[in-house]
C-alpha positions as CSV (number, residue, x, y, z in Angstrom):
1,M,-12.2,-21.7,13.8
2,A,-11.6,-18.4,12.6
3,S,-14.8,-15.6,12.8
4,P,-15.8,-13.8,9.8
5,L,-14.1,-10.8,11.2
6,Q,-11.0,-12.4,11.5
7,V,-11.0,-13.9,8.1
8,K,-11.8,-10.5,6.7
9,R,-8.9,-8.9,8.1
10,R,-6.8,-11.7,7.3
11,L,-8.2,-11.4,3.5
12,S,-7.3,-7.8,4.2
13,L,-3.4,-8.4,5.4
14,L,-3.2,-10.8,2.5
15,I,-4.3,-8.6,-0.5
16,G,-2.0,-5.7,1.4
17,W,0.9,-7.7,1.3
18,A,0.2,-9.0,-2.4
19,A,-0.7,-4.7,-3.3
20,D,3.0,-4.0,-1.7
21,R,5.0,-6.9,-3.5
22,R,7.3,-5.2,-6.5
23,V,6.3,-5.4,-10.1
24,P,8.8,-6.2,-12.6
25,S,9.5,-3.2,-14.4
26,P,8.2,-4.7,-18.0
27,L,5.2,-6.5,-16.8
28,R,4.1,-2.7,-14.8
29,A,2.3,-0.9,-18.0
30,P,0.7,-4.2,-19.1
31,L,-1.0,-4.9,-15.6
32,Y,-2.0,-1.0,-15.1
33,K,-3.6,-1.2,-18.4
34,A,-5.6,-4.2,-17.5
35,Y,-6.4,-2.5,-14.2
36,A,-7.5,0.6,-15.9
37,A,-9.7,-0.9,-18.8
38,F,-11.4,-3.4,-16.4
39,T,-12.5,-0.7,-13.8
40,G,-12.5,2.2,-16.2
41,A,-9.4,4.3,-14.5
42,D,-8.0,7.3,-16.5
43,L,-4.6,6.4,-17.1
44,G,-4.0,9.8,-19.2
45,E,-4.5,12.2,-15.7
46,M,-2.2,10.1,-13.4
47,R,1.1,11.9,-12.5
48,G,4.2,10.2,-14.5
49,Q,4.0,6.9,-16.3
50,P,3.4,3.2,-15.2
51,R,7.2,2.6,-15.3
52,D,7.2,5.0,-12.0
53,Y,4.7,2.8,-10.0
54,P,6.9,-0.2,-8.8
55,S,3.3,-2.0,-6.4
56,L,0.0,-2.1,-7.4
57,G,-0.8,-0.5,-4.0
58,A,1.7,2.4,-5.3
59,F,0.0,2.6,-8.6
60,F,-3.5,2.5,-6.9
61,V,-2.9,5.3,-4.4
62,R,-1.2,7.3,-7.9
63,R,-1.2,11.2,-7.6
64,L,-2.6,12.8,-10.4
65,A,-0.8,15.3,-13.3
66,D,-0.7,18.6,-12.7
67,G,-4.4,20.2,-13.6
68,A,-6.5,17.0,-13.5
69,R,-8.4,18.7,-11.3
70,T,-9.6,22.2,-10.1
71,V,-10.7,22.9,-6.8
72,E,-13.3,25.5,-6.7
73,A,-11.9,28.7,-6.2
74,D,-15.4,30.2,-5.3
75,P,-15.5,30.5,-1.5
76,S,-19.3,30.8,-1.5
77,L,-18.9,26.9,-2.6
78,L,-18.1,23.5,-0.9
79,P,-15.8,21.7,-3.3
80,S,-16.0,18.1,-2.8
81,P,-13.0,16.0,-1.2
82,V,-12.7,13.2,-3.7
83,D,-13.8,11.8,-6.5
84,C,-17.4,9.9,-5.8
85,M,-20.9,9.0,-6.4
86,V,-22.7,10.6,-3.9
87,Q,-24.3,7.5,-2.5
88,A,-26.6,9.4,-0.2
89,S,-27.2,13.0,0.5
90,S,-29.7,14.0,3.3
91,P,-30.6,16.2,6.3
92,V,-29.8,15.0,10.1
93,T,-33.6,14.8,11.0
94,N,-34.1,13.3,14.8
95,G,-30.4,12.1,15.0
96,M,-31.1,10.0,11.8
97,V,-29.4,10.0,8.4
98,V,-29.8,8.6,5.7
99,E,-27.4,5.2,4.1
100,A,-29.1,4.7,1.3
101,K,-32.3,3.5,-0.3
102,E,-33.7,5.6,2.5
103,R,-32.0,2.8,5.3
104,L,-31.5,4.9,8.1
105,Y,-28.7,4.9,11.0
106,P,-28.1,7.1,13.6
107,I,-25.4,9.6,13.1
108,R,-23.9,9.3,16.5
109,S,-22.9,5.9,16.1
110,L,-21.1,7.3,13.5
111,L,-19.2,9.8,14.8
112,A,-18.2,7.4,18.0
113,G,-18.1,10.4,20.2
114,V,-16.5,12.9,18.2
115,G,-18.7,16.0,18.3
116,E,-20.8,15.7,20.7
117,D,-20.6,19.6,21.9
118,V,-22.0,20.1,18.6
119,D,-26.1,19.8,17.8
120,L,-26.4,18.2,14.1
121,N,-29.9,18.0,14.3
122,G,-30.6,20.0,10.9
123,G,-27.3,19.6,9.6
124,H,-26.5,17.5,6.4
125,Q,-24.4,14.4,5.3
126,Y,-22.9,13.3,2.3
127,T,-22.0,10.1,1.4
128,L,-19.3,9.6,-0.7
129,Y,-18.7,6.5,-2.7
130,L,-15.0,5.9,-4.1
131,G,-15.1,3.4,-6.7
132,P,-12.0,1.0,-8.3
133,K,-12.0,3.6,-10.8
134,D,-11.5,6.8,-9.1
135,Y,-8.7,8.8,-7.5
136,H,-7.9,7.9,-3.9
137,R,-6.5,10.8,-2.4
138,I,-8.7,12.8,-0.3
139,H,-8.5,16.5,-0.1
140,C,-9.7,19.0,3.0
141,P,-12.9,21.3,1.4
142,L,-11.8,24.3,3.3
143,D,-9.3,25.7,4.9
144,A,-9.8,24.3,8.4
145,Q,-7.5,23.5,11.5
146,L,-7.8,19.2,12.6
147,T,-8.1,19.4,15.7
148,E,-9.5,15.8,16.4
149,V,-9.0,12.2,14.6
150,V,-10.3,8.6,16.1
151,H,-9.4,5.8,14.8
152,V,-12.3,3.3,15.7
153,P,-12.2,-0.7,15.3
154,G,-14.5,-2.3,13.8
155,D,-15.6,-4.5,10.9
156,R,-14.9,-4.7,7.1
157,H,-18.1,-4.9,4.9
158,S,-18.2,-3.9,1.5
159,V,-19.0,-0.6,1.0
160,Q,-20.5,-0.7,-2.2
161,P,-24.1,0.9,-3.3
162,S,-25.4,-2.1,-3.4
163,V,-24.6,-3.7,-0.3
164,L,-25.3,-0.6,1.6
165,E,-29.1,-1.2,0.7
166,R,-29.4,-4.2,2.1
167,R,-27.5,-3.9,5.8
168,R,-25.9,-1.7,8.0
169,V,-22.2,-0.8,7.0
170,L,-20.9,2.8,7.7
171,S,-21.6,3.4,11.5
172,I,-20.1,-0.3,12.3
173,N,-17.1,-0.7,9.8
174,E,-13.5,0.3,11.0
175,R,-13.1,4.4,10.6
176,V,-11.4,7.4,11.4
177,V,-13.5,10.2,12.5
178,C,-11.9,13.7,11.8
179,R,-13.1,17.1,13.1
180,L,-12.2,20.1,11.3
181,E,-12.5,23.7,12.4
182,S,-13.0,26.3,9.9
183,E,-14.3,30.0,9.5
184,H,-17.7,28.8,8.9
185,G,-18.0,26.5,12.0
186,P,-16.9,22.3,12.5
187,F,-17.7,19.9,10.4
188,F,-16.4,16.2,10.3
189,M,-14.9,13.7,7.7
190,V,-15.4,9.9,8.3
191,L,-12.9,8.0,6.8
192,V,-14.2,4.0,6.5
193,G,-12.5,1.6,5.8
194,A,-14.1,-1.9,3.7
195,V,-13.1,-5.5,3.0
196,V,-9.7,-4.9,1.7
197,V,-9.4,-1.4,3.1
198,G,-7.1,-1.9,5.9
199,R,-5.4,1.0,5.6
200,I,-6.6,4.7,6.4
201,R,-4.0,8.0,6.0
202,V,-4.7,10.9,7.5
203,V,-1.6,13.4,6.5
204,G,0.5,14.0,9.5
205,V,-1.3,11.4,12.0
206,D,-0.8,8.3,13.4
207,P,-2.9,5.4,12.1
208,L,-4.0,4.7,15.3
209,H,-4.4,8.1,16.8
210,R,-7.4,8.7,19.3
211,G,-8.0,12.3,20.3
212,A,-7.2,15.5,20.3
213,V,-4.3,16.7,18.2
214,E,-2.2,18.5,19.7
215,P,-1.5,21.1,18.2
216,P,-4.0,21.2,15.7
217,R,-2.8,20.8,12.4
218,A,-3.7,23.3,9.8
219,F,-4.8,22.2,6.4
220,A,-5.6,24.7,3.2
221,R,-8.6,24.5,0.5
222,G,-7.8,21.6,-1.7
223,E,-4.5,20.7,0.3
224,E,-4.6,16.3,0.8
225,F,-5.8,15.2,3.5
226,G,-5.3,11.7,3.2
227,R,-6.1,8.3,1.5
228,F,-7.2,5.0,1.0
229,E,-5.1,2.2,0.0
230,M,-7.8,0.8,-1.7
231,G,-11.2,2.0,-2.2
232,S,-13.7,3.3,0.6
233,T,-16.4,5.7,1.7
234,V,-15.8,9.5,3.2
235,V,-18.8,10.9,5.1
236,L,-19.1,14.7,5.7
237,V,-20.8,16.4,8.0
238,T,-22.2,19.7,9.0
239,P,-24.2,21.2,11.2
240,P,-27.0,23.6,10.7
241,G,-26.5,26.4,8.9
242,F,-23.4,25.4,7.6
243,H,-24.4,24.7,3.8
244,A,-27.3,24.3,1.5
245,P,-26.6,21.1,-0.5
246,T,-26.4,21.0,-4.4
247,A,-25.2,17.5,-5.3
248,A,-28.1,15.1,-5.6
249,Q,-28.1,11.6,-4.7
250,G,-26.5,9.4,-7.4
251,A,-24.5,12.2,-8.7
252,T,-20.8,11.5,-10.0
253,I,-18.4,14.1,-8.8
254,R,-14.9,14.7,-9.2
255,M,-12.6,15.9,-6.6
256,G,-13.0,19.8,-6.3
257,Q,-16.1,20.1,-8.0
258,P,-18.8,22.0,-5.5
259,I,-21.4,20.0,-3.8
260,A,-22.9,22.6,-1.9
261,E,-23.4,26.2,-1.8
262,L,-22.2,27.6,1.8
263,A,-24.6,29.5,4.0
264,P,-25.4,33.2,2.7
265,D,-25.1,34.2,6.3
266,Q,-21.7,32.6,6.6
267,P,-18.2,35.1,6.0
């Protein structure tokens, strides 16, 4: 008999297979409009027309029309890497952070060995939940060098807020842990998979990569960094002195809008 984890993986593969099936051109507009009506997605901001997206999977990772998002230009502010709801915003205290509704977990278990040389106590984390309506591409919040990527196998529990309020999820789900170096110091973006999220992509990096990125890959502020092929969560982690948080738990944020002020003693 298959284990629950095996069942979830098979479900993910099945849904991924179905999402990749070509949709006949006459059916694309009604299908995607029905999806938008059900989820609240805004078709008016997508690039191109529904007929341009040959499958539901392609539509899900649709790009946006020029001008649909503006990345905060003020160098003293830290923009969000994604469209999201701020599921949690908490300091790192004694190695622990909030997952949801005061549920705590150790930040090192999330990072899976990445950044052991960085003192995170007194730093901060944002848990950024992407719902079905959201734009599902991830952008780099700062000019930075990607120096390490570690794919971590794991479970595929749902990351919906209601689930995180009941059980630990983020540090046991499949995820991709990314270390980036900026002029303000190192920071981490953890791309967390979910029940039907088996494909997490980082631009220019093999999906199963584990280790240093050599040579480091440069990303500009606001440049596309990766994508989820179905919805999930990004956890942004910074060490102390990096920034002062401004986005409150529960806030709805668009990619590029500021979520924090960079620490005033930084360049």
